[in-house]
FIKOL-162486 format. One record per atom (N, C-alpha, C): x, y, z. Coordinates in steps of 0.05 Angstrom, whole numbers, plus 5000, padded with zeros to 4 digits. Layout:
BEGIN
XYZ;...
end
This chain:
BEGIN
653263538828;653663688806;655663928828;654963968851;657164138859;660564078859;660263848863;662763698866;664163698839;662463698813;664463758784;664464088778;662664248794;664064478791;665764658803;665664428824;669064488845;671264438830;670864238814;673464078799;674264308772;671764328758;672364478735;673264648747;672764908764;674665078771;676565058783;677164788787;680164808805;681564778778;681264568764;682264548734;683464808717;681365018715;681965308708;683565378715;684365408748;684965498763;688565388762;688165178759;690565118758;692065138726;691065158713;691965178680;692765448672;691865738680;691865998684;694666048689;695365938709;698466068704;701165978691;700265728682;701865648656;700865808632;699465868625;699166068608;699966328601;700066468623;701966678628;704566678631;705166448633;708366458633;708466418607;707666218587;708166178559;708866428541;706066608551;705866908531;707767048544;709367038572;711467238578;714067108567;713566918569;716766748547;717166818518;713866838505;714866948474;715067298474;713967388498;714167648498;716567718499;718467658513;720967618520;723367638494;722067348474;723667288458;723167498437;720867618425;720667798408;722268088415;722068168437;722568378455;726168378442;726868048454;730568038446;730368008425;728667868403;729767878370;729168098359;726768248365;727368598364;729468748362;730568768393;732568898396;735268838382;734768558376;737768398367;736968608333;734668558322;734668658292;734469008295;733969128317;734369478318;737469488319;739369368336;741869338333;743369348304;742369078296;743869028275;743369278249;740569388249;739469628239;741269848235;741469928258;742970128262;746070048259;747469878263;749969698253;749769878213;748469608210;748869668177;747169958174;746370098188;746170478179;748270638181;749570518200;752570608209;754470488197;754670268186;757170148164;756370328135;753270338122;751970578107;753370768102;753270918128;753871168128;757071188121;758871008139;761770948131;762270928102;760370768090;761270728064;760671018044;758871128044;757871288036;760571538043;760971578062;763371828064;765771698046;765871428054;769371348036;768671348006;765571338008;766071417977;766071627959;765271827976;765372117973;768872217977;769872058002;772072157993;774072037974;773571747955;775071697941;773471877910;772072037908;770172087895;771772397897;772772547914;774472817917;776672727900;777972447913;780372457907;780772327873;779272317865;778972157839;778472447816;778172627832;777672887814;779473007815;780673107841;782873187849;785573087829;785672737826;787272657803;786572787788;784572807770;783472837748;784173147741;784173357762;785073617754;788073607754;789373447763;791773507772;792573357738;791673147731;792573127705;791673277684;789973467684;789173597668;790673837663;792273977685;793474247691;796174027680;797173767682;799873737676;800273747648;797473577631;797073577603;797373877596;795774057608;796074337595;798874517591;800474417620;802674527620;803874377603;804874087591;805173947581;805274047549;802274137539;801774247521;801674517509;803174747536;803975007536;806474987525;808274797551;810974907543;811474737505;810074507495;809874387472;809874707451;807774777455;807275067438;809875177445;810575307469;813175467469;815275437456;816275177468;818275027444;818375057411;815774917402;814775007377;816575247367;814375457383;815075747376;817975757376;819775717403;821975827400;823875627378;823375427372;824575337344;823575437315;821475587316;820275677293;821875957291;822676137320;823676357310;826776287312;827976097324;829376017324;831575927287;829475827271;829675777248;829776037225;827476197248;827476447224;829376627231;830576657252;832776807258;835776737241;836076417243;837976277227;837576367198;835376367192;834676387154;836076707156;834576947179;835377257170;838177237167;839677057187;842277147192;843477077165;843176837157;843776797133;843676927106;841976957102;840277307086;842077417085;843077547113;844177787117;847677747114;847777457121;850877397108;850777407079;849477327061;848977337030;849177557028;847477787032;846978027018;849678157035;850778157054;853878307059;855078187031;855677977026;857877877008;857077946984;853878036980;853978136952;854878366947;853278516967;854778826969;857678796963;858478706985;862278716984;863078556950;861478416940;862978396916;862178516897;859478766899;858878896881;860379156883;861179256914;863179416916;866479306910;867379186908;869879066894;868979076862;867579006850;866879006825;866979316812;865379446829;865179796829;867579876814;870079816849;871579926852;873279846827;873779636823;876279516808;875379596771;871979666770;871779846744;871980106741;871480266764;871980516764;875480546757;876880376771;879680396775;880180616789;879480786811;879681086822;881480906844;884381136850;885681056873;885381316887;886581286911;886681476931;889881476941;891181676939;892981716954;894181876976;894881807001;895082097014;897982127029;899782287015;901782317029;903282467054;904982457066;905582697085;909082667081;909382917080;912283027077;914083297091;915483327095;916983567108;918883747093;918883987091;918984127078;923284077091;925384007076;928084077081;929884327084;928084457062;929884757061;929384917082;927584867104;926585177129;928184867149;927684997181;928884877204;927884637210;928384427221;927184137225;925084187244;922284127225;920284117245;920283867269;918883897282;917983607298;915683567302;914483267287;911883307287;911283027310;909082977322;907882877341;906682717329;904282677343;902282477333;900182527313;899782357291;898682467273;895982247263;893582377260;891482167247;890082227226;889182107209;887982177182;884882057176;883482177166;881482177169;880182147134;879781907128;877381967090;874781917095;873982147085;870082167091;868982107121;870882267138;869882237159;870082057181;872181797173;872981507175;876181537181;876981477205;879181497216;880881267202;882781257182;883981007170;886580977183;888081207191;890081167192;891981327224;892681197241;894481447261;898081357259;899281567264;902181547270;902781717298;905981647301;906781777321;909881797319;909982057305;913682037300;915282067315;917081907322;919581987336;920782107323;924282137339;926282277331;926782147304;927481917300;928281807278;926981907249;923681877257;922281847233;922782257225;923282387246;922982637239;925682687225;927182607225;929482627222;929882517189;928982297178;928682157160;926082327144;924482437154;922682677136;924982957137;926083017152;927683237138;929883237125;930182927121;931682937101;930882817069;928382897065;927282877041;925282617045;924982417062;923482237063;920282307050;918082127046;915882107049;914181927055;911981957080;910381797089;907681727082;907681487066;905081457048;902681407076;900981557079;898981487097;897381267088;895881327064;893981247058;893981167021;893080907017;892680846988;890580636987;888580646968;886280396969;885080576949;883580296934;881480396922;878980546924;877780766915;875980906923;873680926899;871381046902;869181046882;870181306866;868981366842;869481586835;868281766837;868981926860;866382146875;867982356887;866682516900;867982656918;869482596941;871582576956;871782506981;873382647003;873382707024;874482947039;876482797061;879082937061;880982817072;882883027092;882082897113;882883097142;885383017153;887583127158;889683097174;889783207197;890583057219;891183207242;893483177257;895683327260;897683267268;898383547285;901183377302;902583587323;904383647319;904983867305;908383967297;909284217320;911384127327;912684307341;910684297375;909884117371;907584177408;905284277395;904584317377;902584487366;900484227356;897484217356;895584127341;894784217322;894784127298;893984267273;892084037256;890584297242;888684107229;888084197197;887984007180;887484117149;886283907135;884584047125;881983937112;882383957080;881483727060;882683807035;880083647017;878483737001;876483616988;878183546953;877283236947;877683236924;876382976909;876183076880;874582886856;875782706848;875682396850;876982226847;875882086814;877282016798;876281986772;877081736762;875981566754;875781316744;878681286728;879881026733;882381026722;884681166730;884381386746;887081606760;887281516780;889881586788;891281596821;890181916824;889081956851;889382296855;891382246886;893382446882;894282476905;893682756928;894782656951;893882856971;896382886978;897783076979;900483146996;900683367018;900383337046;900683427066;904383537064;904983757060;907483817071;907884007091;909483967110;909484177135;911884377128;910384567125;912884827119;913085087139;915385217148;915585357168;912985347193;913085107203;910985007223;907884967219;907685037183;904985027179;904084777159;902184717154;901084407140;899384497110;901984477090;901084607067;899784357048;896984357047;896684127026;896784136995;897083946980;896983906948;896483736937;894883806917;892983546909;893983526871;894983226854;894883276836;893582946830;893382896805;892282666791;895082536772;894282216774;896282156753;894981896739;895981926717;894581666697;897481426687;899981666686;902081416674;902881246695;902381296725;903381066741;902180936750;899580966741;896880766757;897380566747;897080336769;896480086762;894479966743;893180036728;890779996715;891679876689;
end
């Protein structure tokens, strides 16, 4: 019996170290596998974080591109509206210009018709009295209804002609049958002089205004005529 008990104990003692060794191997395999899985998990989480970061960057770029496209679209629409507005304004200005030209032509035609129908004509003459000492005329300016219509400069030849009885016709034109103001500014013997005359032009009548230089003075004379009219 004692021998049997000793043998059993010996077998148990010999079997125990082998069992412990197997457990150690399994533990090491588990730890190695666990470490590998943890490492893979960490790598996966890192990759996931990178993917999320890339996704956010891509989303930001997409939003920026969309914002730029919207801005460009808005600018294009704004430029289109401005261009349309400019085209409409140009059309309005062109139409207004055409209307103004048409109105001007219409008023011109009406004025011509009125003048032709009224038949009033105004003639302004300048002469020098040859019975007195010869005056020397210089620059002369004629105004009709406060508008300059003629400028003259008399040289020696022109003064000689006036002294011999020549008459200088300063103005001849159709006018409206109404009152008109005729003003002559002329230099006589170096002295500037101004003479103003108001006349009433009648229809189908020639109204004459003559400025005569006598004794160094400008003397106006007016008369009308029907027999020598071009009507």
